[in-house]
C-alpha positions as CSV (number, residue, x, y, z in Angstrom):
1,X,57.7,-2.6,75.1
2,X,60.7,-0.8,76.8
3,X,61.1,-1.0,80.5
4,X,59.1,1.7,82.4
5,X,59.7,2.8,86.0
6,X,57.1,5.2,87.4
7,X,56.6,6.6,90.9
8,X,53.3,8.3,91.6
9,X,54.4,10.0,94.8
10,X,52.0,10.7,96.3
11,X,48.8,9.5,94.5
12,X,45.8,11.8,94.7
13,X,43.6,8.7,94.2
14,X,44.0,4.9,94.0
15,X,41.4,2.3,93.3
16,X,40.7,-1.2,92.0
17,X,37.8,-2.0,89.8
18,X,36.4,-4.5,87.3
19,X,34.9,-4.0,83.9
20,X,32.7,-6.5,82.2
21,X,30.0,-9.1,83.0
22,X,30.6,-11.5,85.9
23,X,32.7,-14.4,84.6
24,X,34.2,-12.2,81.9
25,X,35.4,-9.3,84.0
26,X,38.8,-7.7,83.7
27,X,40.3,-6.3,86.9
28,X,42.4,-3.1,87.2
29,X,44.3,-1.0,89.6
30,X,44.4,2.7,88.8
31,X,46.3,5.5,90.5
32,X,46.2,9.2,89.8
33,X,48.6,12.0,90.6
34,X,47.0,15.2,89.5
35,X,46.7,14.8,85.7
36,X,48.8,11.6,85.4
37,X,46.8,8.4,85.5
38,X,48.3,4.9,85.5
39,X,46.1,1.9,84.9
40,X,47.3,-1.7,85.3
41,X,45.6,-5.1,84.6
42,X,45.5,-7.5,87.6
43,X,43.8,-10.8,88.3
44,X,40.9,-11.1,90.6
45,X,42.9,-13.3,93.0
46,X,45.6,-10.7,93.1
47,X,43.1,-8.1,94.4
48,X,41.8,-10.6,97.0
49,X,45.3,-11.6,98.1
50,X,46.4,-8.0,98.3
51,X,43.4,-7.1,100.5
52,X,44.3,-9.8,103.0
53,X,48.0,-8.8,102.9
54,X,47.2,-5.2,103.5
55,X,45.3,-6.0,106.7
56,X,48.4,-7.8,108.0
57,X,50.7,-5.1,106.7
58,X,48.8,-2.3,108.4
59,X,48.6,-4.3,111.7
60,X,52.4,-4.7,111.5
61,X,52.9,-1.0,111.0
62,X,50.5,-0.1,113.8
63,X,52.5,-2.5,116.1
64,X,55.9,-1.1,115.1
65,X,54.7,2.6,115.2
66,X,52.1,2.8,118.0
67,X,51.8,6.6,117.8
68,X,50.2,6.6,114.3
69,X,46.6,7.3,113.7
70,X,44.5,4.3,112.6
71,X,43.9,4.0,108.9
72,X,40.3,4.6,107.8
73,X,38.7,2.0,105.5
74,X,35.9,4.4,104.4
75,X,35.3,4.9,100.7
76,X,32.6,6.6,98.6
77,X,31.5,4.0,95.9
78,X,31.0,6.5,93.0
79,X,34.6,7.8,93.5
80,X,36.1,4.3,93.5
81,X,35.3,3.4,89.9
82,X,38.2,3.7,87.4
83,X,38.2,6.7,85.1
84,X,38.3,6.3,81.3
85,X,40.0,6.0,79.0
86,X,41.2,2.6,80.4
87,X,44.5,2.1,78.6
88,X,46.5,-0.3,80.8
89,X,50.2,0.2,80.9
90,X,50.9,-3.5,81.5
91,X,49.6,-6.8,83.2
92,X,50.8,-7.1,86.8
93,X,52.8,-10.2,87.6
94,X,53.7,-9.3,91.2
95,X,52.4,-6.9,93.9
96,X,54.4,-5.9,96.9
97,X,54.0,-3.5,99.8
98,X,56.5,-1.2,101.5
99,X,56.3,1.6,104.1
100,X,58.1,4.9,104.2
101,X,58.3,6.1,107.9
102,X,59.5,9.6,107.0
103,X,56.4,10.5,104.9
104,X,54.0,8.0,106.6
105,X,53.1,6.6,103.1
106,X,52.5,3.1,102.1
107,X,53.9,2.0,98.7
108,X,52.1,-0.5,96.5
109,X,54.7,-1.8,94.1
110,X,53.4,-3.4,90.9
111,X,55.8,-5.3,88.7
112,X,54.9,-6.3,85.1
113,X,54.6,-9.9,84.4
114,X,57.8,-10.9,82.6
115,X,57.8,-12.8,79.3
116,X,59.4,-15.8,81.1
117,X,56.7,-15.8,83.8
118,X,53.9,-15.4,81.3
119,X,55.2,-18.4,79.3
120,X,55.5,-20.4,82.6
121,X,51.9,-19.6,83.5
122,X,50.5,-20.5,80.1
123,X,52.4,-23.8,80.0
124,X,51.7,-24.5,83.7
125,X,55.3,-25.3,84.3
126,X,56.8,-24.9,87.7
127,X,60.5,-23.9,87.7
128,X,62.8,-22.3,90.2
129,X,63.8,-18.7,89.2
130,X,67.5,-18.0,89.1
131,X,68.6,-14.9,91.0
132,X,70.5,-13.7,88.0
133,X,67.2,-13.8,86.0
134,X,65.5,-11.6,88.5
135,X,68.4,-9.0,88.4
136,X,68.4,-9.0,84.6
137,X,64.6,-8.8,84.5
138,X,63.5,-5.9,82.3
139,X,60.0,-5.8,83.7
140,X,58.3,-2.4,84.2
141,X,57.5,-1.2,87.7
142,X,55.0,1.2,89.0
143,X,55.1,2.4,92.7
144,X,51.9,4.0,94.0
145,X,52.7,6.1,97.1
146,X,49.5,6.4,99.1
147,X,48.3,7.0,102.6
148,X,47.4,4.0,104.7
149,X,43.8,5.0,104.5
150,X,43.8,5.2,100.7
151,X,45.4,1.7,100.5
152,X,43.0,0.2,102.9
153,X,40.0,1.8,101.2
154,X,41.2,0.5,97.8
155,X,41.5,-3.0,99.2
156,X,38.1,-3.0,100.9
157,X,36.6,-1.7,97.6
158,X,38.5,-4.4,95.7
159,X,37.0,-7.1,97.9
160,X,33.6,-5.6,97.4
161,X,33.9,-5.7,93.6
162,X,35.5,-9.2,93.6
163,X,32.5,-10.5,95.6
164,X,30.0,-9.1,93.0
165,X,30.9,-11.8,90.6
166,X,29.0,-15.0,89.8
167,X,27.4,-16.8,92.8
168,X,29.3,-19.8,94.1
169,X,27.9,-23.3,94.1
170,X,27.2,-24.4,97.7
171,X,28.2,-28.0,96.8
172,X,31.5,-27.7,94.8
173,X,32.5,-24.1,95.5
174,X,32.9,-23.2,91.8
175,X,31.3,-20.2,90.2
176,X,27.9,-20.9,88.8
177,X,27.6,-20.3,85.1
178,X,24.4,-18.4,84.3
179,X,23.6,-20.8,81.4
180,X,23.8,-23.8,83.7
181,X,26.2,-25.3,86.2
182,X,27.7,-28.7,85.9
183,X,28.4,-29.7,89.5
184,X,30.8,-32.6,90.0
185,X,29.6,-33.0,93.7
186,X,26.1,-33.5,92.5
187,X,27.1,-36.0,89.9
188,X,26.7,-33.5,87.1
189,X,23.2,-32.5,87.9
190,X,22.4,-28.8,87.2
191,X,20.7,-26.5,89.5
């Protein structure tokens, strides 16, 4: 696929959601600007990490710019689900945050997982990335320009949906498989 660079500036709506049964869900970030909709595939852990990062990010902004109104985390659940058709542009490898003081907009930057990073993840290899490789990277990028409240609401909703997955085993901390859970802490006994 050819490199794509898209700026949704500003989004009219941004959300995170999951489709599928717990344990087999696919997570997405979707942003809309009027009639243009961009959907990206993300990992559950990326949504969770983003939510934690956004809290720190917004605290930093509030500290640097004390005159700003506080971001509102309120969301209406029916409006937070992604809209079909779900046709993801790419799988996200990296998420970053930025802030534009002139427009008071937060920018969620999503970079496509590169072929090199995808191979690295599937092989489990750990290798230092050369700066020249990053500059030559042909990964697609989408920037979602949103209000601080939109970003915070998306992250709070993202945490909500990520917590709706399979229950966690109180002994080993792993997700419990509905067909039975092999728990190493209980010597393999199922619950």
